[in-house]
C-alpha positions as CSV (number, residue, x, y, z in Angstrom):
1,M,-140.1,-5.7,239.6
2,S,-141.8,-5.0,236.3
3,T,-141.9,-1.6,234.7
4,L,-145.6,-1.3,235.3
5,G,-145.0,-2.0,239.0
6,N,-142.4,0.7,239.1
7,L,-144.8,3.2,237.5
8,I,-147.4,2.3,240.0
9,D,-144.9,2.6,242.9
10,T,-143.6,6.0,241.8
11,G,-147.1,7.4,241.7
12,I,-147.5,8.0,237.9
13,Y,-150.5,5.6,237.8
14,R,-152.3,5.4,241.0
15,T,-155.4,3.4,240.1
16,A,-156.3,0.6,237.7
17,S,-158.6,3.0,235.8
18,Q,-155.6,5.2,235.1
19,I,-153.7,2.3,233.7
20,N,-156.7,1.2,231.6
21,E,-157.1,4.8,230.2
22,A,-153.4,4.9,229.3
23,M,-153.5,1.5,227.6
24,G,-156.7,2.5,225.7
25,R,-154.7,5.5,224.3
26,V,-151.8,3.1,223.4
27,Y,-154.2,0.8,221.5
28,G,-155.8,3.8,219.8
29,Y,-152.4,4.9,218.5
30,M,-151.6,1.4,217.4
31,G,-154.9,1.3,215.5
32,L,-154.0,4.6,213.8
33,A,-150.7,3.2,212.7
34,V,-152.3,0.1,211.3
35,V,-154.9,2.1,209.4
36,V,-152.3,4.5,207.9
37,S,-150.1,1.5,206.9
38,M,-153.1,-0.2,205.3
39,L,-154.2,2.8,203.3
40,V,-150.7,3.5,202.0
41,S,-150.1,-0.1,201.0
42,M,-153.5,-0.5,199.4
43,G,-153.1,2.8,197.5
44,I,-149.7,2.0,196.1
45,G,-150.2,-1.7,195.7
46,T,-153.3,-1.4,193.6
47,D,-152.0,1.3,191.2
48,P,-149.7,-0.3,188.5
49,E,-148.0,3.0,187.7
50,L,-147.1,3.6,191.4
51,V,-145.9,0.0,191.7
52,K,-143.7,0.5,188.7
53,F,-142.3,3.7,190.0
54,F,-141.6,2.5,193.5
55,F,-140.4,-1.0,192.7
56,T,-138.1,-0.6,189.7
57,G,-134.6,0.8,189.5
58,V,-133.0,2.8,192.4
59,M,-136.4,3.4,194.0
60,H,-136.7,-0.3,194.7
61,W,-133.6,-0.1,197.0
62,V,-134.9,3.0,198.7
63,V,-138.2,1.3,199.5
64,V,-136.4,-1.9,200.7
65,F,-134.1,0.0,203.1
66,A,-136.5,2.8,204.1
67,P,-138.0,1.0,207.2
68,I,-134.6,0.3,208.8
69,V,-133.3,3.8,208.1
70,A,-136.5,5.1,209.6
71,V,-135.9,3.0,212.8
72,F,-132.4,4.4,213.1
73,L,-133.7,8.0,212.7
74,L,-136.7,7.6,215.0
75,V,-134.9,6.0,218.0
76,P,-132.8,9.1,218.8
77,F,-135.7,11.4,218.1
78,L,-138.0,9.5,220.4
79,D,-135.2,9.2,223.0
80,S,-135.1,13.0,223.3
81,N,-138.7,13.0,224.6
82,P,-140.4,15.0,221.9
83,P,-143.8,16.6,222.4
84,K,-146.7,14.2,222.0
85,E,-147.8,15.7,218.7
86,F,-144.4,15.1,217.1
87,A,-144.3,11.6,218.4
88,I,-147.7,10.9,216.9
89,L,-146.6,12.3,213.6
90,A,-143.4,10.2,213.7
91,L,-145.6,7.1,214.3
92,A,-147.8,8.0,211.4
93,G,-144.8,8.6,209.2
94,F,-143.2,5.3,210.1
95,S,-146.5,3.6,209.5
96,A,-146.6,5.1,206.0
97,V,-143.1,3.9,205.3
98,M,-144.1,0.4,206.5
99,G,-147.2,0.6,204.3
100,L,-144.9,1.4,201.3
101,S,-142.8,-1.6,202.1
102,F,-145.9,-3.8,202.5
103,A,-147.1,-2.7,199.1
104,V,-144.6,-5.1,197.6
105,I,-146.6,-7.9,199.1
106,F,-149.8,-6.6,197.5
107,A,-148.0,-6.1,194.2
108,V,-146.6,-9.6,194.1
109,Y,-149.6,-11.5,195.5
């Protein structure tokens, strides 16, 4: 049985409207993450001094490996079932790191 079916069977979501509300919140958080990533990548990718700072020397390697390091740090954090506010901040922080990584695309193209 699917995970959604298990949630419905265990009584966490009893109606379709509860499922729709939960999915609406998920899409809202995804939208927040995309906007944060976009703003960071545009801000860094359009400023030549920031591009030079982040994509030369040692900082280049920090930027390249930051997303994978963030994943390895976030998985145990999110596994520990943090408060909702901390999870949202972690999502926004990860989105900012991904925006920094995406800034390379803006700088090159």
